[in-house]
C-alpha positions as CSV (number, residue, x, y, z in Angstrom):
1,M,-26.9,-30.5,-11.5
2,S,-23.5,-31.5,-12.9
3,L,-20.6,-29.2,-13.4
4,M,-21.1,-29.2,-17.1
5,E,-24.6,-28.0,-16.8
6,H,-23.4,-25.2,-14.6
7,G,-20.7,-24.4,-17.2
8,A,-17.9,-24.7,-14.5
9,V,-15.7,-27.0,-16.7
10,R,-12.7,-26.4,-18.7
11,P,-12.9,-26.9,-22.5
12,V,-10.8,-29.4,-24.6
13,T,-7.8,-27.6,-26.0
14,A,-6.1,-30.4,-28.0
15,V,-6.7,-33.9,-29.3
16,A,-4.1,-36.4,-30.5
17,W,-3.3,-40.0,-31.2
18,T,-0.8,-41.9,-28.9
19,S,0.6,-45.4,-28.8
20,N,0.4,-45.8,-25.0
21,S,0.8,-44.0,-21.8
22,S,4.5,-43.6,-22.2
23,T,4.1,-41.7,-25.5
24,C,1.1,-39.7,-24.3
25,P,2.1,-36.0,-23.9
26,K,2.1,-34.3,-20.6
27,D,-1.2,-32.8,-19.5
28,F,-3.1,-35.1,-21.8
29,T,-5.7,-37.6,-20.7
30,L,-5.6,-41.0,-22.4
31,I,-8.9,-42.7,-23.2
32,S,-8.0,-46.4,-22.6
33,I,-11.5,-47.8,-21.8
34,T,-14.7,-47.2,-23.7
35,E,-18.0,-46.3,-22.0
36,D,-19.3,-49.8,-22.4
37,G,-16.2,-51.4,-20.8
38,A,-14.1,-52.4,-23.9
39,T,-10.5,-51.5,-24.5
40,A,-10.3,-48.4,-26.6
41,N,-7.3,-49.6,-28.6
42,F,-7.6,-48.6,-32.2
43,T,-5.9,-51.4,-34.1
44,R,-5.7,-51.8,-37.9
45,S,-5.8,-55.6,-38.1
46,F,-5.7,-58.7,-35.9
47,A,-2.0,-59.2,-36.8
48,M,-1.0,-56.1,-35.0
49,K,0.1,-56.5,-31.5
50,S,-0.2,-52.8,-30.5
51,G,-2.5,-50.1,-31.7
52,Y,-3.1,-46.5,-30.7
53,Y,-5.4,-44.6,-28.3
54,L,-7.1,-41.3,-28.4
55,C,-6.1,-38.6,-25.9
56,Y,-7.0,-35.0,-25.2
57,S,-5.8,-32.0,-23.2
58,K,-7.5,-29.2,-21.2
59,D,-4.5,-27.1,-20.7
60,L,-5.4,-23.4,-21.4
61,N,-1.8,-22.1,-21.5
62,G,-1.8,-22.3,-25.3
63,G,-4.7,-19.9,-25.5
64,M,-6.7,-22.1,-28.0
65,V,-9.7,-24.4,-27.6
66,V,-11.4,-27.0,-29.7
67,S,-14.7,-25.7,-31.0
68,D,-15.7,-28.7,-33.1
69,I,-14.6,-32.3,-34.1
70,Q,-15.3,-34.0,-37.4
71,L,-14.4,-37.4,-38.9
72,I,-13.7,-37.4,-42.6
73,S,-12.7,-40.1,-45.1
74,D,-9.5,-40.1,-47.1
75,K,-11.5,-39.1,-50.2
76,D,-12.9,-35.9,-48.6
77,S,-11.0,-32.7,-48.4
78,I,-10.4,-31.2,-45.0
79,P,-13.0,-28.5,-44.1
80,H,-11.9,-24.9,-44.0
81,G,-10.5,-23.9,-40.6
82,Y,-9.9,-27.5,-39.5
83,C,-6.7,-29.4,-39.0
84,F,-5.8,-33.1,-38.5
85,I,-5.0,-34.1,-34.9
86,A,-1.4,-34.7,-33.9
87,E,0.2,-38.1,-33.7
88,H,2.4,-39.1,-30.8
89,L,3.3,-42.7,-31.8
90,E,6.1,-45.1,-31.3
91,A,8.7,-45.6,-34.1
92,K,7.3,-47.4,-37.2
93,A,3.7,-47.0,-35.9
94,S,1.0,-45.3,-38.0
95,V,-2.6,-44.4,-37.9
96,W,-5.3,-45.8,-40.1
97,K,-5.8,-43.3,-42.9
98,K,-9.2,-44.4,-44.2
99,K,-10.9,-42.1,-41.7
100,R,-9.2,-39.3,-40.0
101,V,-10.1,-37.0,-37.0
102,C,-9.9,-33.3,-37.6
103,V,-10.6,-30.5,-35.2
104,R,-11.3,-26.7,-35.4
105,M,-9.0,-24.6,-33.2
106,V,-10.0,-21.1,-32.2
107,P,-8.7,-18.6,-29.6
108,V,-10.2,-19.1,-26.2
109,G,-11.5,-15.5,-26.0
110,S,-13.4,-15.7,-29.4
111,V,-16.0,-18.2,-28.3
112,D,-18.1,-19.0,-25.2
113,T,-18.9,-22.6,-26.2
114,A,-16.5,-25.4,-27.1
115,V,-15.9,-29.1,-26.9
116,L,-16.0,-30.0,-23.2
117,D,-15.5,-33.8,-23.2
118,I,-14.7,-36.7,-25.6
119,K,-15.8,-40.3,-25.1
120,V,-15.4,-43.5,-27.1
121,T,-17.9,-46.5,-27.3
122,A,-17.7,-49.8,-29.0
123,K,-19.6,-50.0,-32.3
124,S,-23.0,-50.9,-30.9
125,K,-26.4,-49.4,-30.3
126,M,-25.3,-47.7,-27.1
127,M,-26.3,-44.0,-26.9
128,L,-24.6,-41.4,-24.7
129,Q,-27.0,-38.8,-23.3
130,H,-26.0,-35.1,-23.9
131,Y,-23.2,-36.2,-26.3
132,T,-23.1,-35.6,-30.0
133,Y,-22.3,-38.4,-32.4
134,V,-19.1,-37.6,-34.4
135,G,-18.6,-40.8,-36.4
136,D,-17.4,-44.4,-36.3
137,V,-13.8,-45.3,-37.0
138,H,-12.3,-48.8,-37.0
139,G,-14.9,-50.5,-34.9
140,Y,-15.4,-47.6,-32.4
141,V,-17.8,-44.7,-32.1
142,L,-16.5,-41.2,-31.3
143,W,-18.7,-38.8,-29.2
144,C,-18.2,-35.3,-28.0
145,R,-20.0,-32.9,-25.7
146,K,-20.3,-29.2,-26.4
147,G,-21.4,-26.4,-24.1
148,H,-20.4,-23.3,-22.2
149,F,-17.1,-23.4,-20.4
150,S,-15.4,-21.5,-17.6
151,N,-12.5,-19.3,-18.5
152,P,-10.5,-18.7,-15.3
153,M,-8.8,-15.3,-15.1
154,P,-5.1,-15.6,-15.5
155,Q,-3.2,-14.9,-12.2
156,A,-0.3,-12.6,-12.3
157,K,3.0,-14.3,-11.4
158,P,4.7,-12.9,-8.4
159,R,7.7,-10.7,-9.2
160,S,10.8,-10.6,-7.1
161,V,11.2,-7.1,-5.6
162,S,14.7,-6.0,-4.8
163,L,15.7,-4.8,-1.3
164,N,16.2,-1.2,-2.5
165,L,12.6,-1.1,-3.9
166,R,11.2,-2.5,-0.7
167,Q,12.8,0.3,1.3
168,L,11.2,3.0,-0.7
169,S,8.8,5.3,1.1
170,I,6.1,4.4,-1.5
171,D,5.5,1.2,0.5
172,Q,4.3,3.3,3.5
173,P,3.1,6.6,1.9
174,V,2.6,9.6,4.2
175,P,-0.6,11.5,3.5
176,P,0.3,15.1,2.3
177,L,-1.0,18.0,4.3
178,P,-3.8,20.0,2.7
179,L,-2.9,23.3,1.1
180,R,-4.0,25.8,3.8
181,P,-2.4,29.0,4.9
182,S,-2.1,27.7,8.4
183,N,0.3,25.0,7.3
184,P,4.0,26.2,7.6
185,L,6.1,25.9,4.5
186,P,9.0,23.5,4.6
187,P,12.4,25.2,5.3
188,L,14.4,26.2,2.3
189,P,18.2,26.7,1.8
190,N,19.1,30.3,2.9
191,N,15.4,30.9,3.7
192,K,14.6,32.0,0.1
193,L,11.1,32.1,-1.2
194,S,9.6,33.2,-4.5
195,Q,8.1,36.6,-4.7
196,R,4.7,35.1,-5.5
197,R,4.7,32.7,-2.6
198,H,6.0,35.3,-0.1
199,S,3.2,37.7,-1.0
200,L,0.7,34.9,-0.9
201,H,1.9,33.9,2.6
202,N,1.5,37.5,3.9
203,K,-2.0,38.1,2.6
204,D,-4.8,38.6,4.9
205,T,-6.6,35.4,5.9
206,G,-9.9,37.1,5.4
207,D,-9.8,36.1,1.7
208,K,-10.3,32.4,2.5
209,C,-13.2,30.4,1.2
210,A,-15.8,28.8,3.4
211,D,-13.8,25.5,3.5
212,G,-10.7,27.4,4.7
213,S,-8.8,27.1,1.4
214,I,-7.4,30.1,-0.6
215,P,-9.3,30.8,-3.9
216,G,-7.2,30.6,-7.1
217,L,-4.7,28.0,-5.8
218,T,-3.3,25.7,-8.4
219,A,-1.2,22.5,-8.1
220,L,2.0,24.6,-8.2
221,D,1.0,26.8,-5.3
222,G,2.9,25.9,-2.2
223,V,5.9,24.5,-4.1
224,P,8.9,26.6,-3.0
225,F,11.0,28.2,-5.7
226,S,14.5,29.6,-5.5
227,L,17.3,30.5,-8.0
228,H,20.5,28.5,-8.2
229,P,23.4,30.3,-6.5
230,K,25.1,30.5,-9.9
231,F,22.4,32.8,-11.2
232,D,21.8,34.7,-7.9
233,I,23.0,38.3,-8.5
234,Q,23.1,39.1,-4.7
235,T,25.5,36.3,-3.8
236,N,27.5,35.9,-6.9
237,S,30.1,38.6,-7.5
238,T,30.7,37.5,-11.1
239,A,27.0,37.7,-11.9
240,L,26.9,41.2,-10.2
241,Q,29.8,42.4,-12.4
242,L,28.2,41.0,-15.5
243,N,25.0,42.7,-14.6
244,S,26.7,46.1,-14.2
245,Q,28.3,45.7,-17.6
246,L,25.0,44.9,-19.2
247,N,23.5,48.0,-17.6
248,N,26.2,50.2,-19.2
249,I,25.5,49.0,-22.7
250,R,23.9,51.8,-24.8
251,I,21.5,50.7,-27.4
252,K,22.3,52.6,-30.6
253,S,19.7,53.5,-33.2
254,L,20.2,53.0,-37.0
255,Q,21.1,56.7,-37.5
256,D,23.7,56.5,-34.7
257,I,25.3,53.5,-36.4
258,K,25.3,55.2,-39.8
259,N,26.9,58.4,-38.3
260,E,29.6,56.4,-36.4
261,Y,30.6,54.1,-39.2
262,N,30.0,56.3,-42.2
263,Y,32.8,56.0,-44.8
264,T,32.8,57.8,-48.2
265,F,35.6,55.9,-49.8
266,A,37.0,59.3,-51.0
267,V,40.7,58.1,-50.8
268,E,40.0,55.1,-52.9
269,E,38.1,57.1,-55.5
270,S,40.9,59.7,-55.8
271,A,43.5,57.0,-56.1
272,A,41.6,55.3,-58.9
273,K,41.4,58.6,-60.8
274,R,45.1,59.2,-60.9
275,I,46.8,58.9,-64.4
276,R,49.1,56.0,-64.3
277,P,52.7,56.8,-65.8
278,S,53.3,55.3,-69.3
279,V,56.1,52.8,-69.7
280,P,58.4,53.5,-72.7
281,A,58.8,50.8,-75.3
282,E,62.1,48.9,-75.7
283,G,64.5,50.4,-78.3
284,V,62.9,53.8,-78.4
285,P,65.1,56.5,-76.7
286,S,63.4,58.6,-74.2
287,A,63.2,62.4,-74.7
288,Q,66.1,64.4,-73.0
């Protein structure tokens, strides 16, 4: 059974016209000979010395595949979802416009069947098995074969790893010890442990489960905890002095505040009640 029947073949991803092998794009296959042995040179007239060839690509880097090929005349409108094939021709060269090849491009992940191969025959009664007739153009017959295709999984490109990353311990991980009371805790600065862990370490081992673990342990159990020296009252004299000052603060009630800061404004009220002295008018003698 052939590769196409197995489905282990890449689909056609692009179709184009080209003048010759020098103008044929990279990764494209030029169809220079027909299946019946003739030159597959599409020429418009006998006076032309050079024509053009059909070529196709199977490069999946673009992420698109050709799901169908049609041949339409210049009087027909292009079907919805189709586009004319590209032209890679020499200067002043052109393609015969009476009949044009159009293709339908779809994302590679949206279909499981596509055009797998394209062949050209001379205009005769020759039939190609397992191929679909597309149409005849300028003395040649265009055929295509459709079927399931293989979509190779994209391989990740290797990334350069710096020397510092290679020296990390993650490359050679050390398995952590199980959380068991028999495992000694790692040494801490100044040998300080949290109250909870210290009491947990001194508990009787008779509370262990059948598997040797302590019931009620969480992911944080076994993680040492200690205060920063800045906030440690026992080793920081400034913090100790501040703590003694805080202990001397007496919390006053609302009544204590009113009694301490009560003010009747009696002086201001008496001053406001005093009779202001009258000012004699000008030219009027004052009484002796």
